[in-house]
LODREN-646183 format. One record per residue: residue in three letters; x, y, z of N, C-alpha, C, CB in turn. Coordinates in steps of 0.001 Angstrom, whole numbers, plus 524288, in hexadecimal, padded with zeros to 5 digits. Each point is the difference from the previous one (the first is absolute). Glycine has a CB too. Layout:
<lumvexs>
alaXYZXYZXYZXYZ
...
</lumvexs>
This chain:
<lumvexs>
gluE24C9A87FED640A7FDA18037F7FD987FD79805A3801677FFCA7F7E77FD27
ile8007780ACD800537FF508055E7FE617F8F180212800E5809447FE0F7F844
ile7F4E98047480AC37FB69801157FE5680194806817FE757F99A7F80A80623
gly80401809EB7F7067FF4E805817FB7E7FC25802237FEE6805037FD5C7FC31
thr7FA078068C802727FDC98031E7FD3280169803D17FC957FC907FD9C80596
thr801AC803EB7F5BC8016D803047FB547FD138055680057801737F7867FA5F
val7F8FB80726809207FCCF803B8800AB8028C805B7801287FA307F880802BC
asn8062D80B8E7FADC801BD805AA8020B8064E8001E800247F72F801278063E
ser809D67FA807F7A3806FB80121800E48008E8029F7FCAF804057F913802FB
ala80139809D97FCC58035D8034C7FC42802387FD537FC07801F18053C8066E
pro7FE9B7FD037F58E8019E7FCEC7FAB8807E3800088015C7F55E804BD7F747
ser80BF07F7588074D804F47FEE08016F801EE803F07FD40800397F6DA801D2
ser8050980BA6801FB803DE803447FE36803E67FE7F7FCC07FE2E80357806C3
leu8032A7F78C7F871804D57FD0B7FBD57FE9A800FB7FBBD802697F8DE8041C
gln801F7808BA7F90A7FF227FF5E7F9B5801177FBB37FDEE801AD8078F7FEF4
leu7F9887F4BE7FF84801807F9507FEF47FE21800A37FA3B7FDE27F9A380A05
pro8060D801FB7F3637FDA97FEF57F9B07FC147FD6F7FFF78071F7FFAE7FC2E
tyr7F7497FEB77FF7E7FAE27FDA07FE85802787FA768027B7FB65805D67F63D
cys7FFA37F66680B66801AF7FB9E802817F99F7FCA07FD19807A18045C80AEA
gly7F7D67FC9A7F1447FBEA7FC7B7FEA27FB248001980374806F57FAC07FC83
gly7F5CD7FEF8803297FB8880015801E17FAFE802EF7FF61806017FD58803EA
ala7F6808017B7FDA87FA6E803737FEE6800318073F8012B7FABF7F5DC803B2
asp8051880CC87F82E7FFB08042280026802CD803D9803B57F94D7FC2F7FC47
ser80C31801A3801A48047480391801C88016E805807FF01802517F8837FFA8
ser7FA82807ED7FBDC7FF61806B77FE8A7FE60803E2804297FD217FD177F77F
ser7FEDE7FEF480CDF7FE08804318037880322800FC805057F76D7FDC47FC7C
gly80C778009E80274806CB80126803727FE7C7FD64805E1803D980B687FB47
phe7FDB47F6A5808E07FF097FE06806327FC5E801B0801EC8072C7FF5B801DE
ser7F5608047B7FCC37FC01801F3802ED7FD627FD49803577FF9C804707FA23
gly7FF537FD2D809F07FD5C7FC39804CD8015C7FB1F8014E7F9A7803E37FE07
ser80CBB7FBF9802858033B7FB47800988027F800D88050D801A07FE3B7F665
ser800AB7FCC480B8B8028E7FED08044B8059E7FDAF7FE3C7F7017FE9F8050C
ser80D2A8026B7FE74805787FE5C7FE25803347FD82804447FFE8807467F99E
tyr804307F5A480479800DF7FDE0805C9805CC7FDDB7FEBF7F5517FCEE803A8
lys80ED8802D3800628060F7FE957FCA47FFE77FA65803098070C80A877FE80
tyr7FB777F2EB7FE04801F07FC3380059806237FD987FE707F6A3800C87FFD2
ile80AF97FD1E80393806D77FFEB7FF457FF0C7F87B7FE4580627809AB809EF
gly7FC797F4FD7F1A98012A7FB177FE7C802847FD09803B180028802FD7F81F
glu7FF267F786807F8802F17FAB980326800CD7FDCF7FD1B7FD217FEBC80696
gly80535801867F460800C57FB1B7FBE77FC387FC917FFA78081B8002A8015C
gln7F301801997FE077FADB7FCB47FED87FB83800CD7FBE0801D37FF4880886
glu7FB187FE637F7407FC21800057FCDE7FC06802EA803108028F7F7E47FB2D
val7FAD480C4C803467FB8B802B9804517FB30800E77FBDF807248060180776
phe7F5B87F75D7FCCF7F96A800407FC5E7FC4F80374803F77FFEF7F4ED7FB16
leu7FE2380D27802357FCC98053D801B17F9E07FDD37FE1D80888808C87FE08
ser7F3B97F9218063B7FA267FE5F7FF317FC68803278014C802267F8A68012B
thr7F9BB808CA7FBA47FCA88035E803EE7FAED7FD1F8008E803F48090B7FD64
cys7FBC07F222800947FCA47FB61801A87FDBC7FEBC803F0803FC7FDE87FBCD
ser7F8B68063C8057A7FD1B7FF168054B7FAC3801627FF468076A801CC80570
ser7F4A87FCB97FE367FB9E8019C7FFAD7FE12805E4801D47FFC37F68C80064
tyr8061E80B2B803568005380503800618016E803787FCFF8006C7FD46805BF
thr8018B8015A7F5F8800DD803F77FCD17FB9B8012A7FC81808C87FDEB800D5
asn7F4E0806CC7FE677FBBD800DB7FD497FFA0803E37FC117FD167FCD8806F0
phe806F8802F67F5258004A8035C7FC02804787FB4E7FBD17FE2B80BA08069F
asp8014E7F7C47F47E8039D7FD387FD0980473802FC7FF4C7F9987FB6A7FBF1
thr80B30800E6806298044C801E78017D804D27FFD17FCC27FBE47FE3780754
ala8075C8038C7F78C8059D7FF477FC6C804DA80095804E27FBEE8055F7F56F
ile807677F636809DB804E58005F80199803AA8008F7FD367FD6D7FC72804FF
arg8066B805DB7FB9A8046D8034A7FD90805127FF39803707F94C8072F7FC51
val80A527F894802A18059A7FDD980290804C9803047FC487FBC47F5328031F
phe8072480DC67FF7080474802707FD06804227FFF0803247FB0D805687FB04
asn809A47F92280275805AD7FF9680290801638064380075803817F5FA7FB5D
arg7FDD480B93809398024E803F0802A08056D800277FF7C7F9507FFB28056A
asp809017FCD87F86B806BD7FFBE801108025F8048F7FBB0800BB7F41E80295
thr7FC4C80D657F8E4801C08027E7FC347FEF8805AB800777FF337F8397FB43
gln8021580BBD800158000080515801647FA72800F87FE77809EC8028C7FEF1
ile7F2387F9217FD707FC46800E77FE877FE0F7FD21800F980161803F87FBCE
pro7FB617F912808A47FCF07FA988003F7FDA27FD047FAA47FD7A80411808F2
ser8041D7F8597F7707FDEE7FC9E7FCF87FB4F7FC27800F480847801977FDFD
cys7F3A47FC6F7FF507FC1E7FD8F8007C8022F7F9B7800767FA25807E17FB22
val804AC7F567808A1800DC7FB1D7FFE37FC107FA487FEBC805BA805CE8057E
ser7F4D47FCC57FC4E7FBD77FE137FFAF7FA7480379801948067A7F85080124
thr7F5C5805987FC5F7FABF802C3800057FCD37FB807FFDA801F5808A17FB69
ser7F96D7F701806A17FB4D7FCCB802EC7FDF27FDD87F9B47FC8B806CF80AD5
thr800A37F3B67F6F97FBFD7FDCD7FD3C7FDAC7FEAB801C08026F7FECC7FBB2
thr7F71380126802567FB397FE00803317FF0B7F9F37FE8A7FB72809AE8000A
ser808617F3707FDC87FF057FCD17FDB07FF097FB118052280511804B57F684
leu7FCE87FCE480E0F8001E7FB44802DB7FC5F8009D805A3809E77FE037FB7D
cys7F30D806E6803627FBAD80383804197FBDA801FA7FCDA806C98038480647
ser7F5757FC727FDD17FA1F800977FC277FFB68066F8033B7F9217F36C7FE73
gln8027C80F0B7FEB57FE1A804EF8019A803C08048A7FF567FAB97FB1B805FA
gly80987804CD7F7D480246803717FDD08056A8005C805967F5F7805117F8D0
arg80A757F65180976804A3800E0802C5803EA7FC727FEFE7FB44803AA80619
thr80AFE7FEA07F995803AF7FE887FDEF804677FE2A8021B7FC56804827FBA0
val806247F850802CE804357FF2180030806A9800F67FC897F7B37FBAB803F9
ala80BB1803F37FEFB80511801E07FCF1805577FC81803947FB4080B977FCE4
ser807317F4817FEFA805FB7FC2F803708049C802C27FCDD7FBEE7F46C801B5
phe8082680AF580182805428014E7FCF4805167FF05804B17FAAF8083D7F8CC
tyr809487F729804F2803937FDDB80267803078063F80346800A77F5D17F804
gly7FEE2808D680C6080237803D58045D806307FFB07FF547F7E87FE6980728
glu80BDF803A47F687805927FF46800498025C8017D8052280025801777F6C4
glu8021F7FB1C80BE080292800E3804A38026880657800D1802087F5627FF44
gly7FB5A80D37804BD8014C804A9801ED7FDB3804CB7FC08808697FB28804AF
ser7F50E803557F68D7FE84803D27FCEB7FB10802B88013C804CF7FB707FA21
glu7FA1C8098F8050E7FB8B80236803077FBC3800AA7FBB0805B88050480769
tyr7F5187FA0A7FA707FC177FF577FB827FB68803898031C802CC7F5497FB2B
glu7FA1180D0E801127F9B5802AE8017F7FD137FDAE7FDB480155807E78010A
ile7FB137F64C802507FB297FC707FF6C7FB50804A27FEF1803827F73380723
ile7F874809447F5457FCD88033E7FFAA7FB247FD887FF3880632805C67FD81
ile7F6597FBEE8063A7FA377FC7B7FF687FC24805D87FE258012C7F64280998
ser7FC978091F7F25C7FCE4804317FDFD7FA1B7FC917FE2580982806C27FC6F
gly7F2307FD49802137FBD77FDFB7FE0480096800F17FAEC7FAED800B98071A
lys803147FB337F49D7FF43800D17FA907FCA8803DC7FEB0801C47F7F27FEF3
tyr7FEBF80AEC7FCF77FC7F804457FE697FFDD80332804A17FA837FB0E7F98C
gly808338069A80A307FF9480363802087FB297FEF6806A48038C804937F46A
ile7FB297F64980AFA7FC517FEC78044D803767FF4E804597F8EB7FBC57FABA
gln804BF8055980923802FD7FF2F806A87FB907FD2F803188061D809AB800CF
gly7FE1D7F40E803637FC697FD238038A804BA7FD69804677F7327FD837F7D2
asn807307FE6D80993801637FE588052D803E57F8D27FD2E7F48B80688807CE
tyr80F407F9FC7FA87801477FA497FE7A803E47FD7F8033A7FE0D8021C7F754
lys802F27F7FF80897803057FD59803808045C7FE077FBD77F8537FD628078F
leu80D218044F7FAF5804377FEB57FC65802FD7FAA2802BE8013680ADF7FC87
ser7FF7E7F0B87FFCD802627FBAC802FD804588002D7FD4A7F8FD7FA5F80303
val80CC88046B8002C8044A7FFFA7FE29803A17FABC801967FE4C80A1C7FFDF
phe803037F31A7FC2D802717FAFB800C3805897FEBB7FDB67F7007FDA480048
ser80C5C800AC801968053A7FF3C7FDE8800867FB267FEEF8038F806608042D
ala8001B7F7817F7F4801F77FAED7FF7F803E17FF167FE167F9C37FE407FFFF
glu809087FD01800C280589800197FD05800317FDF07FB53803D67FF7580736
arg7FE3E801D57F4A3800317FDD77FA3C801D07FA238008380286809627FB86
</lumvexs>
């Protein structure tokens, strides 16, 4: 688990394509990013925690290409109060960028849980 905040965080310096989800047009201002190296398993990401105090968005990009490609965006269907989940298949050795941001530019604190499982 990762405890983080988007409060007073700098906008992402990455040039990233549209990745769906709530309010992608607001970009990634007030966001946190994490590098993940794939292990050939399904990866599940969640901000479903009472610690998370704002509407979060999770986006995942594959960094192995010259232009990063969107591989996953979050959904709120499995959580309440704007907390989100996302999943993707992490190809063995591939590099991914996980971005946590607030919907509609909102900022706050979050707990990100990361789980992996074989297919």
